[in-house]
N, C-alpha and C positions, 0 to 999 in steps of 0.2 A: 413516447411523449411527443406531443405536437406543439409547435410554436405558434400560438394563436393569439388573438387580441385579448383573450380572457386571462392569459398568463401575465404574472407580474413582469413589468418591463425590465427590471434588473436581471431576472432569471433568463428571460429571452435573450438579453444582450450578452450575458455570460456564455450561454451555449452557442450562440451564433458566432461570437468572437473566437471562442476556443476551437470550434470545429473548422472555421474558415482559415484561422491563422496558423495552423500547425500541420506538419506533414503526417503521413500515416505509416503505421507499421502493424505487425500482427504477431505478438508473442503469446505465450500461454495465458489463459484467463479462466476464471471460475466464478460464478455467481451462486450463492447458496444462502440458506436460512439457518443461522446457528442454533436456533431453538430445537430443531429436529434434524439438522444436517442435510435437509432436502436440497438437491442440486437443481437450479433453475436454468443454468446455461453453462457450457464449458467448451474450451478450445485447448487441445493438447494438455490435458490435466496431469499427465504423467511424464511429460518431457522434462529432462533435467535442466536446471537453471541455477545461476549463482544468486543467492538470496540478497546479497549486499546487506544493508542495515535492517532488513526484515529479520535478520538473525537476532536482533535485540528483543524481539517478541519472546524468544526462548529465554534470553537472559533475564527479562522481567518476570517471566513465568517462574523460573527457579528462585528468584528473589522473593516473589509472593509466597512461594512454597516454604522458604526459610522463615518468613515472618509468621506464617501459619503454624509452623512447628516450634516457634519460640526461640529460634536461633538468632533472630534479629528483631529489632523493633524499629518503627519508622523514625523515632527520635534518636536512635543510636548514631554516633558519628564514626565514619570510616575514613581511614587515611589514604593518601595518594602515595603510591610506591614509585620507585624508579622505573619499573616496568610500565606502569600506567603513563608516566610522563613521556615515554618514548613512542607512544602511539601517535600516528599521524592524524591530522584533522579529518573530520570535524571533532573538536574537543573543547572542553572547558578550560584547560590549560593551567591547572593547579600546580604549584611547586611540590617537590618531594616533601612529605609531611603535612601538606595541606589537607583540610578535612571538609567533608560534606555530611549532612545527615543522610540516612538511608532514603528518606522521602525526597530530599533534594536530588539524590543520585538517580532515583527512579524517574523523576521528572526530566533530568538531564539526558538520560538515554532515550526516553520516549519522545521528548519534544525537540531537544537540541541534537539528538543522535550522537552523543559524545562518546567517542571511541575510548578515551582514557578512563571514563567513568565506568564503562563495562568491566574493565580490568579491576577497578577498585571494588566493584560489587562482587566479582568472581572471587577475589582474594578474601573478601569478608565472609562469603558464603562457604567456600570450599578450601580456603587456605592458599590456593594458587590457581592461576588461570588454567594450567594443565589439568588439575583435578576437576575444575568446574566444567571444562569442555567434555571430560568423560561423563559427567552427570548430564550434560546436554544431550549427548548421544544415547545414553541409557533412557532418558526421558522420551526422546524421539521414538525409540523402539516401543516404549510402553504406550505411547499415544497412537501407534500405528503408522508413524511416518517412515515407511519402509524404504523410501528412496532418498532419504536425507542423510547428509553427513556434515558434521561441524568440525572445524579445525581451530577456529578462534571464537571469541565472545562477541565480536562486533560486526563481522561481515566484511572486513577488509579483504582485498583481493587475494585469493588462494585457489589453485586448481581443484583442491579437494573439498572446498566449501560448496556443497550442492544441495538442491532441494527440488520440489515440484509445486505446482499450483495446488494440487490435492493435499499434499503434506502441509503446506502453509495454511490451508483451510482447516485442517484438523487441529493444528496448533492454535490458531486464532479462536476457533470454537472453544477449545479447552480453556484458554486464558480468560475469556469473558464469562464462561459458565461456572468455572470453579472459583474464580476470584472477582465476582461481580462487585464486591465492596471496593475494589480498586479501579472500577471502570472509569471514574472521572479523570484519571491520569491520561487515558487515551484521547479524551475529548478536549484537553487543554490546548488552546491555540498558541499560548506562550507561557513563560515562567520568568520569575525574577530571581536573580542570583547576585546578591549585593546590590550594586547600582546598575547592573546589566539586565537588559530585557532580552531573553532568548526566544525567538519565534519558531513555530513549527513549519516544516516544509510541506505539510499536508494542506494543500490549497482548498480542499473540500470543506475543511472546518470553517472557512470564512465565506464560502460561496454556495455550498449545497445545503438546502433545507433538511434538517434532521441529522446531519452528519455528526457522528460521535466517536470517530477513531478510524483506524488504529495506528498504522505506521507506514512510513515511506522508506525507500532505499535507493541508492544509486552507486554504481561503479561503471567504468567505461565498458567493461565486458558484459555486465548484466543489463545495462540500460537503466531506465527509470521504472522502479517497481513500487507497488503500493498494495497493502491490504486496507481497503476502505470500508467503513461501516456507517450505516445510517438507520434511523428508526422513525417510523411513522405509524400513527394509530395503533400503537402497541405491538407492531411487528418490526423486527430488526433483520436487515439483510446485510451481507458482506460480499464484496467483490475483490478477488485477487487478480491483479493485473501485473504482468511481467514483461520487461523488454521494450518499453516505449522509448521513443527517440528524444523526448523532451519532457520537462515537468508539466507543461500545458497538456501535451498529448496523454500523459499518464492520468491527469485529472479528468479530462473529458471522457476518456474511455471508461474510467471507473464510474463517473457520474452517469454516463449513458447506460451502463449495465444496471446500476442501482435504480435509476428512473424507470427503465424497462421492467425491472422486477416489481416495483411498486405499482406501475400502471397496469400491468397484465396479470398480476397475481389474482386468481379467482377460483371459481369452482373446479376448473379443469385440473388445478394442482392437487385436488383430492385424489386424483388417479395417478399422479406422478409418484412412483415409489423409488426413484433414484436418489441415493444419498452419497455423501462423500466416502462412506464406508463400503457400500455395495455397488457403486458405479463400476462397471466392468473395466479391467485394465485396458488402457489404450494400446492397441496393437501397433499403432504408428508412432509410439513414443520415441522421441529423439534423444540422442546423447547430448552432452553439454555443448553449447555453442557460444558465440560472441556476437554482439551487435555493435561493437566498437566503431566500425566504419560508418554506421548509420546514425550514431548518437550525435546530437547537436550540442556539444559542450566544448568550451575552451580546453578543458583538461584532457580531452581525448584527441587533440590535434585537428579538430574540425572547425577552426576559427572562421574560415570563409563561409561555410554553411551556417554557422551560428549568427554571423553578422547579417546574412540574407534573411534568416528567420526573424531576427529582431526588427529589421526594416518592414517585413510583411506584417508583423504583429502591431507595430506602431500605426501603419496605414489602416489596418482593419479596426483597431481600437478607435481611431478617429472617425471612421465610418459609423461604428456602433454608437459613439457619443452623439453624432449628428442625428442618427435615426431615433435615439432615445429622446432627444430634445424635441423632436417633432411629435412626440407622444406615442411612438411605437404603433401608430395606427396601421392596419393592414391596407395596402394599396388596392384600389379597385381592380378586379380581375386577377389578383395575385393568388397563385395556388398556395395552399398550406404547405409548410415545410415539414417534410417527414422527420420523425424523431431522430436525433443525431446518434444513431447506433453505430457502435464499433467501426468508426472510420468509414462509414458508407455501407457496411455489411449488414445484411438482414439479421436481426437478433430474434430468435424464436425460443420460447421456453422449451425445456427438455422434458418430454413426457415419456412414460414407459414405452420402450420399444423403438424410440427414435434413435437415429445414428448421430454420432458426434458431428456437429457442424464443422465445415472446413474453415481453416484460418483465412482471414481476409487478405486479399492481395494488397501489397504495399502500393499506394498511389505515388505517382511522380510528384515531387515538390513543385 
């Protein structure tokens, strides 16, 4: 994607602000087409990573399955147990005995990423969280998620809760293809629960044209993760992005991948036979790691870096506002800005016979 005078000013401003205002990192990433599983780009697809709240994609998948099998209905009410109330935030915060409908519960885990509600759904579907986790791992094996292991229903920190970009792509493809009737939940930017409005952490739903899901996740060790989906002209693409240092960086990397896919998808892809199933195993796949030291979050002990990032963001936002007010006209002699690919890294579509692109070097803040 090129930022030119023909681009809507709001979109140019978003990309320019996000790319200029955030630091860079390079965790695993995968861009693919869920309709056929075709892989358009990948970085470290088989390296282990903590999924964080991307775990809830599996929780929703098994809830959809229970609805399909007649074990649950969307209008059924499910209770909040003591175990559910003991889950740390993010949560809805119901008391013991409080109730939600299954539909409200699905919205709460997808939009609010409520850790207490995943336990409520697990108990409703399988009787206990332990039994539900067993079903999660059995389903992971069935879907070909060979490097994934679940320990809990919500993605809260645990050394044994691991996955890969490829495995998350398989899960995400399955949930949208098998349960397309529930696709609207992934695209909802917010929900109402009583008098409360609960908003999604997926910034692309508000800023990226055609965005329609799926889920974000964050812990200090995993960094900022997302499986992002968007559709244009009848084609849907998904980007798996893991280990970014901030929510902004997560959003811009996912948007850059999706935009690259839409802009470059053409006849050459007819000859690309790489899919998430037949893509050769990555010989350089890494074991589990942590990005805690690089993450810009108060919760991870990086308050100083976080304050510096906020200051940079405010300054850049002010510049973008001034530029937009001037009409966004391209200055005389100004070169076109290259598309904001992967934090300055060249993004090229993966064709048959091409090697895995190397991960981008982290830029200095």
